[in-house]
N, C-alpha and C positions, 0 to 999 in steps of 0.2 A: 784282221786276220793276215792282210797283206804285209803289215808292219811286223806281226808276229812271225810270219814265214821268213822275213829278212833277218830278224833279229835271232831266229834260231840257228841261222848259218854263221852268225858273227860271234856268238857267245857260247860258252859251254857250261856244263854242270848246273850249279844252283842258280847262276846268272841266266841260264837258259830258261828255267822254270819262271823266275821273277819277270824276265822280259816277256815271256809267253802270257803270263797272267796279266801283267800290266797292259799289254797291248789289247788283250781280250776285253779287259774292263773299260779301256779307252774306247774300244769300238762300241760297247754297249751304251756309254755315257753319250757318244756322239749321236746315237740314235734316239735314246730316251729323253735327253734334256730338251731338245726342241719340241718333242711332243709334250712334255710336262709343261713347257713355257706356254704353248698354245692352249692347253687344257687348264691353265691358271692353277697347277698343282705346285704349291709352295712349301709345304711342310710334310714330315714323314707320315703325319695323320692323314694328309690328303692323298698320299701314295697308297696307304693302306685302304682308304675308302674306295679309290679307283679300282685296285686289285680285287677287292671284295665285291665290286659292283654297287657299292653304297653311293647315294648322291652326296655331293659336297655339301658343307654346312650353309654356304651361301644359298644354295638351291633349296635345301631343306627349309631354310627360313622363309622362303617365298612360297612354300607348298601350304595351302590352306587345309587345316585338319578340322574334323567335326569336333565340337565341344558340347558340354551339358548346358551351355548358356542359351541354346536355342533348340526348337523341337525338330525332328525329322518329318518330312512329308510323308505320310503313310500311304501305302498302295490303295487303301480304301478311300482316299480323299476324293471328293467330288468337286471339280472346279467349273464344270459346264453341264450341259444336258446329257453328255455321254456318261454313262454309269460304268463303263469299263474300268477295270483297275489300272493304276499307274504302274508302269514297268521301268525300272531303273537299271537295266542290264549294263555292264560296263562296256561292251561293244555291241555293234550291230550284228545280229546273227546272219551267218552267210555259209554256204556249203564249203566244206574243207577241201582243198586240193592237195593236201599233204599225203605223201606215200610213205608208209612205215614199213619196217622190216630190214633184215640184215643186208639184202641186196641193194634195196633202194637207198639205204643209209650209206652204204659204200660208194655208190655212184654220186651221192650228193657230196660226200666227203672229198672224193677225187676232184669234182667239179670246183668246190669251193676252194680247195688247196691250190689248184692251178691258178684261179683267179686271185688268191691272196698273194702269190709270188709273181703275179703278171707273166706266167708262162715262160717267157724267155729267161728272166732271172732265175725262176725255179729250175730250169734246165741246167744253168751254169752252177747252181747250188748243188743239185744232185751229183753232177760230174765231179765237183770239188770234194764233196764228202766221200764219195766212193774212192777217189784217188787218195785222199788222206788216210782212209781206213786201210788201204792196201799198202801204204808206205811203211818205212822202217819203224820199229817200236820206238816211242819217244813220249815225253810228257805231253806234247801237243795231241798225239793220237789218243793218249789217255783221256784227255779234257774232251776230245770229240767223241769218244765212246760214251762218256758220261752224258753228253747233250743228246746223242742219238737215243739213248736209253730213255731219257726224259721225253724226247720227241715222240718215241713209239708209244709210251704210256699215254701221253696227251692225246695222240691221234686214236688210240683205242677208246679213250673216254669220249671223244667227240663223235666217234663212229657210234658208240652205244647211244649217245644223245640223239644223233640223227635217226638212227633205227627206231628209237622209242618214241620221239616226238614228231618225226617226220619233217623236221626243220633243222636247218644249219646255215650259218652266215659267215662271211669272211672274217668278221669281227671276232668270231669264236676262235679263230685259228692265227689271229694276229700276233699272238705272243711268240710263235714260232719264227717270226720273220727276224727280229733282232738277234735271236740266238743262233741263227743258222746262215743269215744272208751274207756274212763275211766270206764264206767258203765259196762264194761266187767268183772271187778273183782267181782262187786256186783252179776253179773249174775253167776259167778262162785261159789260164796259163797252160793246162793240160790240152785244151782244144787248139791253142796256139802252137804248141809243140808239135802236135799231130799235123797241123797244116804246114808248118815250115819244114817237117821231115818229108812230106809227100809232095809238096808243090814248091818249086824254087822260087824264092822271093828275096828282095834286097833288104826287107825289114827284119829287125830282130825280133825274137820270140816275145819280148816285153811289148813291142809296139803292136804286134798282132794280137796280143792278149787285150791291150787297151782297146783296139779296134773292135774286139769281140764285146767287150763290156759297153762300149758306145752304141754298138748295133742292138744289144739287148735293150738298153735305155730308150733307143729310138722307137723300138717295137712297142715298148710299154707306154710311150708318151701320149699317144692318142687317148688311151683309156684313163691315163692319170689326169690328163687335162680336161676331160670331159666333165661337165657340171654333174654333181651328184644330188640325188633326191629332188629332182625337179619338181616333183608332186608336193615337196614341203614348202615350196616358195610362197604360196598364199598364206601359210601359217606364219612364216616369217613376216610378211607384210602386215598381218593382223596384230602380231606381237609389237611391231614398231608402232602401229597405230595406237594400241593400248598404252604404249610407253609415253605417249604425249599427254602430260598431266592436264592440258587444256580440256580434255574430254571428261574430267572428273575423277574423283577418287572411288575406291571400292574394289571388292574382290571380283574374280572372274571364275566362271565354270567353263572349263574348255574340255571338249569331249575326248581330244587327243592329249592335251596338256603341254603342247609345244610352245604356245604363245608365252607361257610362263618363263621360258628361256630368254626372252627379249623384253618382256613388258615391265619387269621389276614390280609385279603386283602379286598379292597372294592369290594363288591359283588353285582351285579345286579340281582334282582328278574326278572322272565321271564315276568312279567307284563310290564316291561320296555325294552323288547328285541329289539324293533325298534330303540330305542335310544342307547342301548348297542352296537349293531352291527355297528353303525356309529360313535362310540366313538373312537377317536384316541388312548385313553389309554387302550382299551380292549386288554388283552393278552392271556386270556384262556376262552374256553367254556366247560361247563361240562353238559352232558346229559345222560340219561339212554338209553341203547341199544333199548329198545322198543319203544322210542320216535322217533328214526330215521328209524325203520324197519316197522313202521305202514304205512297204505295206506291213512291216513288222509292228508288234505291240509297243516296242521301244520307240519307233519313229512316231507312232500315233500319240504316245505320251508326250513327246517333244512338241508336236504340232499343237496339242491341246494347251500345254503350259505356255509356250511362246505365244499362242493366239490370244490368251487371256491376259498375260502379264508382261510382255515384251513388245518392243518395236524394233524393226530392223534399222541399223544406222550405217552399215558399211558392208561390202562384199569385196572379196579379193580372188583374183584368178591370174592365170598366165597362159600364153599361147600353148605351152607344152603340156598343160594339164587338162584332163578331161573335164567337162562341164560339171559332172557329177561330184568332182572333188573341189569344187569352188568353196571358199570358206565364207560363212555368213556370220556376221556379228550383230548381236541384239543388245539393246540396252534394257535391263531388267528393271521392272517396278514392282518391288515386293508388296507395296500397299495394295496394288491391283489384285494380286493373289490373295491377300487377306481378305479383300472385299468379296472375292469370288467364293472363297471358302465360307465366309460368314453367311453369304447368300444361299448357299447350299447346305448350311448347318452341319459342316464336317470339319470341325477344328483339328488341327494337327496334334498328334500324340507326343508326349515327352520321350526323349531317347531312353 
């Protein structure tokens, strides 16, 4: 937008519009291309998959899926002296802390929007957009109005999501950043013009604007540089352990599914746990400590199955993670489960 703002003053007519559109497109590419490179998005199909929230084909190929080649472990299966039914809920039940409703959704939206723009940068963007909308009629302002309309519609949709589901994350608002962050420079220029008009200084307006941008970036730096998702570190460690082929081949059942991003192994999501436990190719089970120490029926099922047919081989933790979030890795022995089922005369049913 800074290049566009300068080009606008240098050219006129059709060349104005071409320069404006070209600069705007260049800004988008400067933001998106590094993101696509880090995310290994190489083709238009990959772009479409990411925009629609679909996993990439490489990740899909590593996701284990139930097939008709083996049976599912039925809830009525008996593997030990406990006659309680087996429970394969996808997640550990927990009381919900989500707050639903229009007011709670609006507060959540504002909080996440400020976090998405790192507060200081968001302030520059807001000032820049207001200044551009109040400027003289131009193709630049027409483009901005179009983007503002899209942003309002987008924010309305996310507000509805937050009010309905009681949940919203910064990633849901990330699409607004490359669309609007360029106006932060114009906001910095407006603030710099106000500063130089009210306080005498030897520096030019552009120098003061650059100082405003540097100050905004400095305010954002601590949060940007802070390690993200420290609670996921044990899962990354477990994934790298599984990536070592010296530990043997085989599929993995991961209650979270995150080790599959690192292990290069076929990985079952816990939605398909009943099929995974009956899969002869299952070799490892990954769970968090809290998932087996809970008093829920799901945790009781995990303790029973792991006690009968698995042995612990590794555990992973970090200083920044609570003990209950430790990741436990078990080696699975399907033949032990078969023996337990046969001993209790409860064979698995076909899918």
